[in-house]
N, C-alpha and C positions, 0 to 999 in steps of 0.2 A: 326465314333464313335465306341467304341468296343463294343462288344456285353453285358457286364455286365451293362456299362450305357444304352445302348438301352433297356435292358430288365427294367432297375429301371424307365427309361423315361415312357415306354408303362404301368408299373404297377401303377405309381401314376398317369395316365391319366384314369385309370380303362378301358384300352384298351387289356389286357391280352387276351382274346378271338379274337383278331385280328392277333394274332401271330401263324402262321399256319406253320404245318410240310408238305414239300412235297418232297417225298423221303427221301434223306440225309441232307435236307437244313430247315431252319426256315426261313420264310418269315413274317418279320414286317411289316404288310400291303403292302404298295407301297413304304416302305421308306429304310429297309433294308434287306440285306440277309445274313446269316451265316451259315457255317456248322454245323450238330447237334452236333456234337463231339469236336468242337473247344473249348479250355481251356480258361476259363474266369479270371479275376484277383481277384476272390475271394476264398481265401486261406482257408481250412478247419483247425479246430483246431488239427486235426492230420497231418497237413503238406501239403496235396494234393492240387492242384487245381482244382474246380469243372468245370464240363464241363456245355457248355450251355444246354443240353438236361435235366441233371439234374437239374438245377435252375428251367428251364421252367415248367417241370412235377411238382416241388413243388409248385411253387406261383399258378399255375391251380388248384393245390390239398391243399392249404392252409387252406380250410375252413374243411378239413378231421381232424378225430383227428390222432394223430401222429401214434399209432399203426395201424390205419386202411390206413393212407398213405404208411407206410412202406410195407404192405400186398400188395397194390396195385402196388407199384413200383417194387416189387419183381416179382409179376404177369406178369407186362410188361416187364421183364427184363431188368431194367433201375437201375442202381445205385442210392444210397438213400442219403440223407445227415445225418449227425448225430444228435441225440437229443440236443448236446450242442451246436450245430450251429443254430438250427431252429429258436431261437426268435431273436437272434443278425441278422441272415439273412432276417428274414422278416420285421424287422424294418427297415434296409437299402433298402429294394426294395420298402417298401411302402413309404419311405419318412420320416418317424418318427425320425430317426438320420439321420445327413448329411454325415456321414464318419464314419469307423471303422476301427480298427487295421489289420483286416483280409485281406484288400484291399492290394495287392502289386502292382507295377508297371504294366501298362496295356500292355499286350502281343501285340507284333506288328499286325495289323489286315489289312485284305484286303475286307472289306465289299463292296457287289457291291449295288449301289443305286438303280440299275434298275432292278427287279427280273426276265426280260424277257432275260436279258442277261446270259450267262452261263460263270461259273467260268472257269480259265482256269487250267485245272488238271495238265499240265506239268510245271506249275509256278516254277522255280527252286528257292528254299529257300533261297541260298545263295544270290540271287539278290535282294530277299525281305528285308534280313539282311542288306546289304549295302546300299541298297536304303534307309532304315529306319534310318541307322544310319549316312549317308549324310545329310538327310533330317534335323536330330536332331542336327548335328553338325553346319549345315548353320543356322538353328535358332538360338542355344547358340552363334554364332559369331555375329549375327545381334543384338542380345539382350545386348552383352557385349562390342559392338563397335568394333568387330574384333578381341579383345583379349582374346577368349573363351576357352584357351586350357585346363583350369581346369574343366569348364563346360562342354568340349566336354568329358573329361575323365569319369567325373560323369555320363553323360547319356551313355555312353558306359557299365559301370559298371551295371549301372540301368538295362538296356536291357538285357544283360547278366544274371542278377539276376532273371530277369521276366520270362525267359526262364529254370531256374532250374526246376528239378522236384525230389522232394524227395523219396528217394528207402525205407527207414526204419526211424522209429522213436523211441524215448527211449524204450516206450514199446514192440515194435518189437523186439530190441536188447536183453531185458531182458528175452524174452520169446524162445529166442534161444537155441534150443535143445545142442548144442555144446559147450553152455558157462556154468562154474560151478563157483558159487562165494561162496562155502565153504573156500577158502582160505582166503576170505576176512573176515568170522566170525572167523575163527582161529586167524587171525592176530589181531583183534581187542580183543578178548578174552585174548591172550597172554600179550597186552597192559594194559590191566586191572588189570590182576594177578601181573604184575610188579609194578604197581601203589600201588595196596593193600599191597602188599609184603614190599615196603619200609615204608608206613604208619605204618605197624606192627612192622617193625623193629623199629622206633622211640618209639614205648611205652615201649619197652623193659622189663626187668624183675623187676622193681621197683614196679609196680602193683603187679607181681606174688607173691613177698614177703609178701607184705600186704593184698592178698586176704584171704578169710575166706571160709570155708565151707558154705553152705546155711543152713538156718534155722531161724526163726523170733530172737529166743532167743540168736543169735550169731550175729546178726547184727548190727555193731556198726554205729550210725548216727553223730558222733562226729567229723568224718573225713571230707572229701570231698565228692563233690557231686555224685561219684561213690557208696558210700553206707558203707565204709569200716571205721574202727577207725584208724587213722594213729599212735597213741600211743599206740594201743594193743599189747600184747607181746604173742606169740603164747604158749599153754601149751601142751605138749606132753602127748596125751592119747593112751596108748597103747592098743590093739584089746583085750579088755575083756568085756565080755557080749554082744559082736556083734558088738560094736560101732568101728567107724575107729580112727586110730592115727589122731590127729590134725597137721596140714601143709598143703602143696601144695598137692593135691589128685593126683594121677597116674592112666592113662589108659594107657594099654598094648596093642601093636598091634604086628602082625606074622612080623617077618623079612623076609619070604619067598614071593618071587615076585608072585606065583600064586594065592595070595589073593587080594581082590577088594582094601580094604584100609590098606595101608603101612604107615609108618614114612614121605614118601615122599608126599603124598597126603591128609592125615589125615586133615591139618589144612585149606585147602582149601574147603574140606566137612564140615566139623563141625563148621568154620567160616563163610564161604560165601554161604555153601548151594549148590556147586557146584562138580560134581565128574569127576577128571582127572585122565586118567590111570596113573599108576606108570612109565610105561615107559616114557611117554609124560613127565612127571615133572623130572625124572632122565635125559633126555636130556637137559631141560631146567636149571637145577641145576649148580651152579657156586660153586665152591669147593669140600669139603669133604662132605660125609654124615653126616648129624647132630646126634649126641647122644641122644638128647633130644629136643622136640619141645614144646612149650606152645600154648595152644589154649584158648579161652573163646567164650561164646555163645553170638553173636554180635545181631542176630535178636530175639528181644521180645517184647510184647505187654505191659509188664509191665516196666515203666521208672525208676521205685522205687527200682527195685529188685538189689540186690548186684551180681556183676559180678564175678563170682568163676572162677579163673583160675585153668587148669589141664596140669600136666605134661604128655605127650605121649612119652612111650619109648618102644624101641624093644627087649631090651636084660635083659631078667629077671634074667639071671644068674649074672648082675652086681649089682641086689639088695641087699641090706644089710637086716638085718632081722627086722629092724623099718622101712625100706621103705616098707615092705608088708604090714605093718600097713596102709599106704597110698594107697593100689592100691584099686580102685572101679570099675573098669570095665575092659574088655578085649574084643577083636575082636577075635574070634577064628577062626581057619584054618578050623577047621573039622578034624582034625589028632589027634590021641593021643600022639604022640610024643611032641606036642607044649607043654605039659604039665610036661614033664620030669623034675625032679629035683624040682619042686613045693613044697613049705613046707605045702601041704597038703595031706590028706590021699587017698582021690578021687574025682570023678567029684561031687557029693554031696555037699560036703564041700566046693570045690571050688566055684559053683556057688549059694552057699547059703552064702556066704559072699563076692561075686565079682559078679557082673551082666555081663552077657556074651552077645555078639552081633554077629551074623552070616550076613555078608553081600553077596548078589547073585544078580543074573540078573533075570529078571522076566521071561524071555523064557529059563532059564537052566533047565535041566532035574531033575526030583525028587531024581533021585540016588545020586546027588551032596549034598543034605543036610540030606542023609539017616541017616549018623551017628549022626549029630548035632541035629535031632528030638528028639535022645533020651536023650539029654542033657537040662537041663534047662535055655536055652539061647533064646534071642529074635531074630527071622530072619528078617531082613529087605531086602527089594527088591527095587531094581532101573531098571530104563530102560537102554538098551544099547544106545539108540539114544536120547530119550527125556530128554534134560538136564535140561528143566525147571520143571520137575517133582523130581528133585534132593534136592530141598528144602525141601519138604513136608517129605524126608527119614531122611534128617538131624536132622528136628525139631522133628521126632519119637523117634532119640535116644536120644536125649538131654531130651524129656519129660520122657522117660522111666529112663534115668539117674539119673536125678534129683529126680524124685519119689524115685527110689531106695536109694537114698543118705538120702533124708529126713526119710525115714522109719527106716532104720538102725541108725541114727543119735538120733532118738528118742525112740529107741526099749531099 
């Protein structure tokens, strides 16, 4: 009988107290003798086989609270069972369940039915394995009428499997210090970006031509469910009295790479709430640099609101006089030369008619925003590493932009 079956038999008979440890052996009354450190057929959820001394110590102390049992086992210098194995193991040993998936093929045992006989410490393990294989093969041949080749192979595989010892489980591999799963995250992020890019490409500029500036008096609900009037014709209003010219509003971004937001990554930041460095987007981009990018606010709690489209450009010199009437926002670089040849007198006039944003990393020095703090612009800070916080920064840009557009439209 294997040690697990012997322990279960004694537990069900309430004879656990008759299991006595003498030196390095457990003696089950006058019936069986097993080495203390022999592995049983009960496999833990972590993959290892419990030893006999672990199971005996547990069942003899099963009346204790699990925390007390752990403390006692640690004090005794014995390995303890896991919490998730506690109840299934107890139910099996006490006979509440007849079988469990945690039991593997029994290990080859050589129990000594007579406790007065010493085990042969020099027993060759290979001889034991050969003997076990031969016995199992002979039994299989008899059971199958002499044609038990398949059964013989199954027995051999089962015996080998029962002697396997797992070295690591999934959790141990994931905790390995030499492994880095950042590349997996990057690959999945790129796939998601490509999917969003394809979906965005399908919407085209038909929606852009029909989108209108926000404001309840300008919302036409005679069109489709997006909230614009498909039959409305735009009226060109020039910049008089502080109002914007009607049409698709324009957001200007710097063309320099040393700024955080450029025409390469502005779409992902404003539409998806994710900041992707410009150099990464340049490597991903196929084809020439775009002259104009269309963005919309996709995340909003108001489902009935009008989705206003914005054109993003990085070449102010290419704007015509009437185009400047549609400029509503600018992402500033923090350099004076960015505003060279703009049709405004000074910074006061610029940021009175156009809302300005300055993007920076949270841990950047104060000196980097020293010039910007003298202007009437909104400073938006993002983390260098915590990408889940980008959405809040993008929402802040949208909220301030929409508030500014509404105030200027009604002024």
